[in-house]
C-alpha positions, 0 to 999 in steps of 0.5 A: 217386595211384599205389601202392594197397594190396592191400586198396584194389585188392580193394575198388575191383574188388569195387565195380566188380564189384557195380556192373557186375553190377547195371547190366548191360543198364541205361543206366549204365556203370561205371569203375574207376581210370582215368577221369579226371573234370573238375570243370568248374565249378571246373577240377579233374581227378581219377581217382575209384577208381569212378565211374558214369555214368547215360545218355549219357556226355559227354566233354570230347573225342573221346578219351573219356577226361576224363568231365564228367557223373559220377552217382556217385563213390566214393573208397576212403580212405588215411590220406594222402588222407581229409581231402582226400577229405572236405573240399576233393575234395568241395567240388569234386565237390559243385559237379557237377550231375549227381553224386547220390552220393559215397561214401567207403569205409574199408579198415581197417573195414567202413564207408562214409560216402555224401554223397547230393544232395536237393532240400534240399542234401546228406545224409550217412549212415554204413554200418557192419558187413558186413551193412549195405547202402548205397541207391543209387537214382539208379543203381537198386541197392544195395551190400552191405558184405559184397560190398565187403569180400569177401577183406578181412581186418581187423586187428581183428576188431571192424571188421567187426561190426554192422550199422547206418545213421547219417543 
């Protein structure tokens, strides 16, 4: 998808910057916007907003433009893609054996939906408010919503309030 909003772009860059600073010197790499991911089991090709791969990245070919083994995928929601991102796209992503976390980040309020792979299946958690923190143990860091939404002005002041997690 092209033509993202200012908020979308700021959020993506904020996340990528925070993850890169947490992972500096580690075994994970962070990519934003233009790293294509192939969901080999289903044949879907997609360009996540942010993708993290830990360990040795595996690519489809020597061009290294199609990642096969993402660890974490993040999508910033828009009105036109939210249903697809929550539903069908997650069904595709969920078939990737290397994927540990799938995050959906709202633009209009401080809210992140997190799907985490467990031994029992996928666990869904909701993180709300600028004081909330998203744990990402699979990549050895936490993502603070205050950092994700840095420089974002919400139309509704209530959109930034609270700090809680629902699992």
